[in-house]
DSSP file (Angstrom, degrees, kcal/mol; ACC not computed):
  #  RESIDUE AA STRUCTURE BP1 BP2  ACC     N-H-->O    O-->H-N    N-H-->O    O-->H-N    TCO  KAPPA ALPHA  PHI   PSI    X-CA   Y-CA   Z-CA
    1    1 A M              0   0    0      0, 0.0     2,-0.3     0, 0.0     0, 0.0   0.000 360.0 360.0 360.0 134.3  -19.7  -18.6   -0.1
    2    2 A T        -     0   0    0      0, 0.0     2,-0.3     0, 0.0     0, 0.0  -0.750 360.0-155.5-106.8 162.3  -19.1  -20.1    3.4
    3    3 A T        -     0   0    0     -2,-0.3     2,-0.3     0, 0.0     0, 0.0  -0.892  26.3 -97.7-130.6 159.9  -18.7  -23.8    4.2
    4    4 A A        -     0   0    0     -2,-0.3     2,-0.4     1,-0.1     0, 0.0  -0.573  34.1-123.5 -81.1 142.0  -19.3  -25.7    7.3
    5    5 A T        -     0   0    0     -2,-0.3     2,-0.2     2,-0.0    -1,-0.1  -0.635  26.7-157.5 -85.9 130.5  -16.4  -26.5    9.5
    6    6 A T    >   -     0   0    0     -2,-0.4     3,-0.9     1,-0.1    -1,-0.0  -0.478  31.9 -99.8-102.0 180.0  -16.0  -30.1   10.2
    7    7 A A  T 3  S+     0   0    0      1,-0.2    -1,-0.1    -2,-0.2    -2,-0.0   0.825 121.5  53.1 -63.2 -30.9  -14.1  -31.9   13.2
    8    8 A T  T 3  S+     0   0    0      2,-0.0    -1,-0.2     0, 0.0     2,-0.1   0.630  92.4  87.6 -84.5 -14.0  -11.1  -32.4   11.1
    9    9 A E    <   -     0   0    0     -3,-0.9     2,-0.4     2,-0.0    -4,-0.0  -0.393  59.0-166.4 -79.8 160.7  -10.7  -28.8   10.0
   10   10 A S        -     0   0    0     -2,-0.1     2,-0.3     2,-0.0    -2,-0.0  -0.990   9.6-147.4-143.3 157.5   -8.7  -26.4   12.1
   11   11 A A        -     0   0    0     -2,-0.4     2,-0.3     2,-0.0    -2,-0.0  -0.938  20.4-121.6-123.2 149.3   -8.2  -22.6   12.3
   12   12 A R        -     0   0    0     -2,-0.3     2,-0.5     2,-0.0    -2,-0.0  -0.695  17.2-167.3 -92.6 136.9   -5.1  -20.6   13.2
   13   13 A I        -     0   0    0     -2,-0.3     2,-0.4     2,-0.0    -2,-0.0  -0.998  10.1-158.1-116.5 128.9   -4.8  -18.0   16.0
   14   14 A N        -     0   0    0     -2,-0.5     2,-0.3     2,-0.0    -2,-0.0  -0.828  11.4-174.1-103.0 142.4   -1.8  -15.8   16.1
   15   15 A L        -     0   0    0     -2,-0.4     2,-0.4     2,-0.0    -2,-0.0  -0.980  14.6-156.5-136.5 146.9   -0.6  -14.1   19.3
   16   16 A R        +     0   0    0     -2,-0.3     2,-0.3     6,-0.0    -2,-0.0  -0.956  26.9 157.5-118.5 143.2    2.0  -11.7   20.1
   17   17 A T        -     0   0    0     -2,-0.4    -2,-0.0     3,-0.0     0, 0.0  -0.938  42.0 -83.7-152.4 172.2    3.4  -11.4   23.6
   18   18 A S     >  -     0   0    0     -2,-0.3     4,-2.4     1,-0.1     5,-0.2  -0.513  40.4-113.6 -81.7 160.4    6.4  -10.4   25.7
   19   19 A P  H  > S+     0   0    0      0, 0.0     4,-2.3     0, 0.0     5,-0.1   0.839 118.2  53.9 -59.2 -32.8    9.4  -12.6   26.1
   20   20 A E  H  > S+     0   0    0      2,-0.2     4,-2.1     1,-0.2     5,-0.2   0.981 110.2  45.1 -66.7 -53.0    8.5  -12.9   29.8
   21   21 A A  H  > S+     0   0    0      1,-0.2     4,-1.9     2,-0.2    -1,-0.2   0.875 113.5  50.5 -55.9 -42.8    4.9  -14.1   29.1
   22   22 A K  H  X S+     0   0    0     -4,-2.4     4,-2.9     1,-0.2    -1,-0.2   0.923 112.0  48.2 -65.8 -44.9    6.1  -16.5   26.4
   23   23 A A  H  X S+     0   0    0     -4,-2.3     4,-2.1    -5,-0.2    -1,-0.2   0.867 111.9  47.5 -68.8 -33.8    8.7  -18.0   28.8
   24   24 A L  H  X S+     0   0    0     -4,-2.1     4,-2.4     2,-0.2    -1,-0.2   0.816 112.8  49.7 -69.9 -29.7    6.2  -18.4   31.6
   25   25 A I  H  X S+     0   0    0     -4,-1.9     4,-2.9    -5,-0.2    -2,-0.2   0.935 110.4  50.9 -70.5 -48.2    3.7  -20.0   29.3
   26   26 A E  H  X S+     0   0    0     -4,-2.9     4,-2.6     2,-0.2    -2,-0.2   0.908 110.0  49.5 -52.9 -50.2    6.4  -22.3   28.0
   27   27 A R  H  X S+     0   0    0     -4,-2.1     4,-3.3     1,-0.2     5,-0.2   0.948 110.9  49.6 -55.1 -55.1    7.3  -23.3   31.6
   28   28 A A  H  X S+     0   0    0     -4,-2.4     4,-2.0     1,-0.2    -1,-0.2   0.889 110.1  50.3 -59.5 -37.5    3.7  -24.0   32.5
   29   29 A A  H  X>S+     0   0    0     -4,-2.9     5,-2.8     2,-0.2     4,-0.7   0.933 109.3  51.5 -59.7 -44.5    3.2  -26.1   29.5
   30   30 A A  H ><5S+     0   0    0     -4,-2.6     3,-1.6     1,-0.2    -2,-0.2   0.952 107.8  52.4 -56.5 -50.7    6.3  -28.1   30.3
   31   31 A I  H 3<5S+     0   0    0     -4,-3.3    -1,-0.2     1,-0.3    -2,-0.2   0.884 110.7  47.1 -54.8 -36.7    5.0  -28.7   33.8
   32   32 A M  H 3<5S-     0   0    0     -4,-2.0    -1,-0.3    -5,-0.2    -2,-0.2   0.554 112.9-121.3 -78.5  -4.8    1.7  -30.0   32.5
   33   33 A G  T <<5S+     0   0    0     -3,-1.6     2,-0.3    -4,-0.7    -3,-0.2   0.898  74.7 123.0  65.9  41.2    3.6  -32.2   29.9
   34   34 A S      < -     0   0    0     -5,-2.8    -1,-0.3    -6,-0.1     2,-0.2  -0.777  67.4-107.2-124.9 165.3    1.8  -30.4   27.2
   35   35 A T     >  -     0   0    0     -2,-0.3     4,-2.6    -3,-0.1     5,-0.2  -0.561  36.6-110.0 -83.7 159.8    3.0  -28.4   24.1
   36   36 A V  H  > S+     0   0    0      1,-0.2     4,-2.4     2,-0.2     5,-0.3   0.872 118.9  51.7 -58.1 -37.6    2.5  -24.6   24.2
   37   37 A S  H  > S+     0   0    0      2,-0.2     4,-2.5     1,-0.2     5,-0.2   0.940 113.5  42.2 -64.4 -51.8   -0.2  -24.7   21.6
   38   38 A S  H  > S+     0   0    0      2,-0.2     4,-2.7     1,-0.2    -2,-0.2   0.878 114.8  51.0 -64.0 -36.5   -2.2  -27.4   23.5
   39   39 A F  H  X S+     0   0    0     -4,-2.6     4,-2.1     2,-0.2    -2,-0.2   0.922 115.1  42.9 -70.4 -43.6   -1.6  -25.7   26.9
   40   40 A M  H  X S+     0   0    0     -4,-2.4     4,-2.9    -5,-0.2     5,-0.4   0.948 115.5  48.6 -77.7 -39.5   -2.8  -22.3   25.6
   41   41 A L  H  X S+     0   0    0     -4,-2.5     4,-3.2    -5,-0.3     5,-0.3   0.990 112.6  47.6 -57.2 -54.9   -5.8  -23.8   23.6
   42   42 A Q  H  X S+     0   0    0     -4,-2.7     4,-2.2    -5,-0.2    -1,-0.2   0.926 117.9  40.9 -58.5 -45.2   -7.0  -25.8   26.5
   43   43 A N  H  X S+     0   0    0     -4,-2.1     4,-2.1     2,-0.2    -1,-0.2   0.882 117.9  46.9 -66.7 -41.2   -6.8  -22.8   29.0
   44   44 A A  H  X S+     0   0    0     -4,-2.9     4,-3.0    -5,-0.2     5,-0.2   0.908 113.4  50.4 -62.1 -47.1   -8.1  -20.3   26.5
   45   45 A Y  H  X S+     0   0    0     -4,-3.2     4,-2.5    -5,-0.4    -2,-0.2   0.922 111.1  47.1 -58.4 -48.9  -11.0  -22.6   25.6
   46   46 A E  H  X S+     0   0    0     -4,-2.2     4,-2.6    -5,-0.3     5,-0.2   0.915 112.1  48.5 -66.5 -42.9  -11.9  -23.3   29.2
   47   47 A A  H  X S+     0   0    0     -4,-2.1     4,-2.5     1,-0.2     5,-0.2   0.929 112.4  50.3 -69.1 -38.0  -11.9  -19.6   30.2
   48   48 A A  H  X S+     0   0    0     -4,-3.0     4,-2.4     2,-0.2    -1,-0.2   0.877 109.3  51.2 -65.4 -34.6  -14.0  -18.7   27.1
   49   49 A R  H  X S+     0   0    0     -4,-2.5     4,-3.0    -5,-0.2     5,-0.3   0.965 111.4  48.2 -58.1 -54.4  -16.5  -21.5   28.1
   50   50 A R  H  X S+     0   0    0     -4,-2.6     4,-2.8     1,-0.2     5,-0.2   0.926 111.5  48.7 -53.7 -47.6  -16.8  -20.2   31.6
   51   51 A I  H  X S+     0   0    0     -4,-2.5     4,-2.0    -5,-0.2    -1,-0.2   0.955 115.0  45.3 -62.1 -45.5  -17.4  -16.5   30.4
   52   52 A V  H  X S+     0   0    0     -4,-2.4     4,-2.7    -5,-0.2    -2,-0.2   0.957 113.2  49.1 -60.4 -46.2  -20.0  -17.6   27.9
   53   53 A A  H  X S+     0   0    0     -4,-3.0     4,-1.3     1,-0.2    -1,-0.2   0.929 109.9  52.4 -60.2 -45.8  -21.7  -19.9   30.4
   54   54 A D  H  < S+     0   0    0     -4,-2.8    -1,-0.2    -5,-0.3    -2,-0.2   0.828 113.2  44.2 -58.5 -34.6  -21.7  -17.0   32.9
   55   55 A K  H  < S+     0   0    0     -4,-2.0    -1,-0.2    -5,-0.2    -2,-0.2   0.847 116.9  46.4 -79.0 -34.7  -23.3  -14.7   30.4
   56   56 A D  H  < S+     0   0    0     -4,-2.7     2,-0.5    -5,-0.2    -2,-0.2   0.477  99.0  84.1 -87.0  -6.8  -25.8  -17.4   29.3
   57   57 A T     <  -     0   0    0     -4,-1.3     2,-0.6    -5,-0.2    -4,-0.0  -0.858  59.2-159.8-110.5 130.7  -26.8  -18.5   32.8
   58   58 A L        -     0   0    0     -2,-0.5     2,-0.5     2,-0.0    -3,-0.1  -0.918   9.3-157.6-105.7 127.0  -29.4  -16.8   34.9
   59   59 A M        -     0   0    0     -2,-0.6     2,-0.3     6,-0.0    -2,-0.0  -0.859  13.6-178.8-103.7 129.1  -29.2  -17.5   38.7
   60   60 A L        -     0   0    0     -2,-0.5     2,-0.1     2,-0.0    -2,-0.0  -0.921  27.8-116.3-121.3 151.9  -32.4  -17.1   40.8
   61   61 A S     >  -     0   0    0     -2,-0.3     4,-2.3     1,-0.1     5,-0.2  -0.399  37.9-102.2 -70.8 163.1  -32.8  -17.5   44.4
   62   62 A Q  H  > S+     0   0    0      1,-0.2     4,-2.3     2,-0.2     5,-0.1   0.904 124.2  47.6 -52.5 -44.9  -35.2  -20.2   45.5
   63   63 A Q  H  > S+     0   0    0      2,-0.2     4,-1.7     1,-0.2    -1,-0.2   0.905 111.7  49.2 -66.9 -43.2  -37.9  -17.7   46.3
   64   64 A A  H  > S+     0   0    0      2,-0.2     4,-2.4     1,-0.2    -1,-0.2   0.842 111.4  51.5 -65.6 -31.0  -37.4  -15.9   42.9
   65   65 A F  H  X S+     0   0    0     -4,-2.3     4,-2.6     1,-0.2    -2,-0.2   0.940 109.9  49.4 -75.1 -42.4  -37.6  -19.3   41.0
   66   66 A E  H  X S+     0   0    0     -4,-2.3     4,-1.7    -5,-0.2    -2,-0.2   0.807 111.3  48.6 -58.6 -34.6  -40.8  -20.2   42.8
   67   67 A A  H  X S+     0   0    0     -4,-1.7     4,-2.6     2,-0.2     5,-0.2   0.911 110.8  50.3 -66.4 -46.6  -42.3  -16.9   41.9
   68   68 A F  H  X S+     0   0    0     -4,-2.4     4,-2.4     1,-0.2    -2,-0.2   0.956 113.6  46.7 -57.4 -51.8  -41.3  -17.3   38.3
   69   69 A V  H  X S+     0   0    0     -4,-2.6     4,-2.7     1,-0.2    -1,-0.2   0.902 110.7  50.2 -53.9 -45.8  -42.8  -20.8   38.2
   70   70 A A  H  X S+     0   0    0     -4,-1.7     4,-2.0     1,-0.2    -1,-0.2   0.895 111.6  49.6 -67.5 -37.4  -46.0  -19.8   39.8
   71   71 A T  H  < S+     0   0    0     -4,-2.6    -1,-0.2     2,-0.2    -2,-0.2   0.880 112.3  47.7 -64.8 -38.0  -46.3  -16.9   37.3
   72   72 A C  H  < S+     0   0    0     -4,-2.4    -2,-0.2    -5,-0.2    -1,-0.2   0.908 114.5  46.2 -65.5 -43.1  -45.7  -19.2   34.5
   73   73 A E  H  < S+     0   0    0     -4,-2.7    -2,-0.2     1,-0.3    -1,-0.2   0.809 126.8  27.7 -69.4 -32.9  -48.2  -21.7   35.8
   74   74 A N  S  < S-     0   0    0     -4,-2.0    -1,-0.3    -5,-0.2    -2,-0.1  -0.664  82.2-171.0-132.9  73.3  -50.9  -19.1   36.5
   75   75 A P        -     0   0    0      0, 0.0     2,-0.1     0, 0.0    -3,-0.1  -0.237  28.0-105.3 -67.1 157.6  -50.4  -16.2   34.1
   76   76 A A        -     0   0    0      1,-0.1     3,-0.1    -5,-0.1    -5,-0.0  -0.438  42.9 -92.1 -76.8 159.5  -52.4  -13.0   34.6
   77   77 A E        -     0   0    0      1,-0.1    -1,-0.1    -2,-0.1     0, 0.0  -0.508  51.3 -98.0 -64.8 130.7  -55.3  -12.2   32.3
   78   78 A P        -     0   0    0      0, 0.0    -1,-0.1     0, 0.0     2,-0.0  -0.284  38.3-127.7 -57.8 135.5  -54.3  -10.1   29.3
   79   79 A T     >  -     0   0    0      1,-0.1     4,-2.3    -3,-0.1     5,-0.2  -0.266  22.3-108.6 -74.3 169.4  -54.9   -6.4   29.5
   80   80 A E  H  > S+     0   0    0      1,-0.2     4,-1.6     2,-0.2     5,-0.2   0.868 120.9  55.5 -60.3 -39.2  -56.8   -4.4   27.0
   81   81 A A  H  > S+     0   0    0      2,-0.2     4,-2.7     1,-0.2    -1,-0.2   0.901 109.1  48.0 -66.0 -48.8  -53.5   -2.7   25.9
   82   82 A L  H  > S+     0   0    0      1,-0.2     4,-2.4     2,-0.2    -1,-0.2   0.884 108.8  51.6 -63.0 -41.3  -52.0   -6.2   25.3
   83   83 A R  H  X S+     0   0    0     -4,-2.3     4,-0.9     2,-0.2    -1,-0.2   0.847 111.4  48.3 -70.3 -29.1  -54.9   -7.4   23.3
   84   84 A K  H >X S+     0   0    0     -4,-1.6     4,-0.9     2,-0.2     3,-0.7   0.929 111.9  50.8 -71.8 -49.7  -54.7   -4.2   21.1
   85   85 A L  H >< S+     0   0    0     -4,-2.7     3,-1.1     1,-0.3     4,-0.3   0.926 110.1  48.5 -56.8 -45.6  -51.0   -4.8   20.7
   86   86 A M  H >< S+     0   0    0     -4,-2.4     3,-0.8     1,-0.2    -1,-0.3   0.714 103.7  60.1 -66.8 -24.7  -51.5   -8.3   19.6
   87   87 A A  H << S+     0   0    0     -4,-0.9    -1,-0.2    -3,-0.7    -2,-0.2   0.635  90.1  74.7 -77.1 -17.5  -54.2   -7.4   17.1
   88   88 A L  T <<        0   0    0     -3,-1.1    -1,-0.2    -4,-0.9    -2,-0.2   0.740 360.0 360.0 -70.7 -18.9  -51.6   -5.2   15.3
   89   89 A R    <         0   0    0     -3,-0.8    -1,-0.3    -4,-0.3    -2,-0.1   0.581 360.0 360.0 -49.9 360.0  -49.8   -8.2   13.9
């Protein structure tokens, strides 16, 4: 059985890294005045958000957008093949 996660609950992420990477992350966190955990979470979260947004966002040129809107506003008449397909439901 699954339960909904509330804002007060937390989940753990464990990582293994090289001593060099750990030292650099610790240094960067200190420069930012942050804990290592907060630094890593903030930066990983922002990177994940950007990646997901890039995947979920469709970019169109102005010309392509205008063609899309025009097609939506003035759709073509359904073909006989489409009518037959829709009748199969």
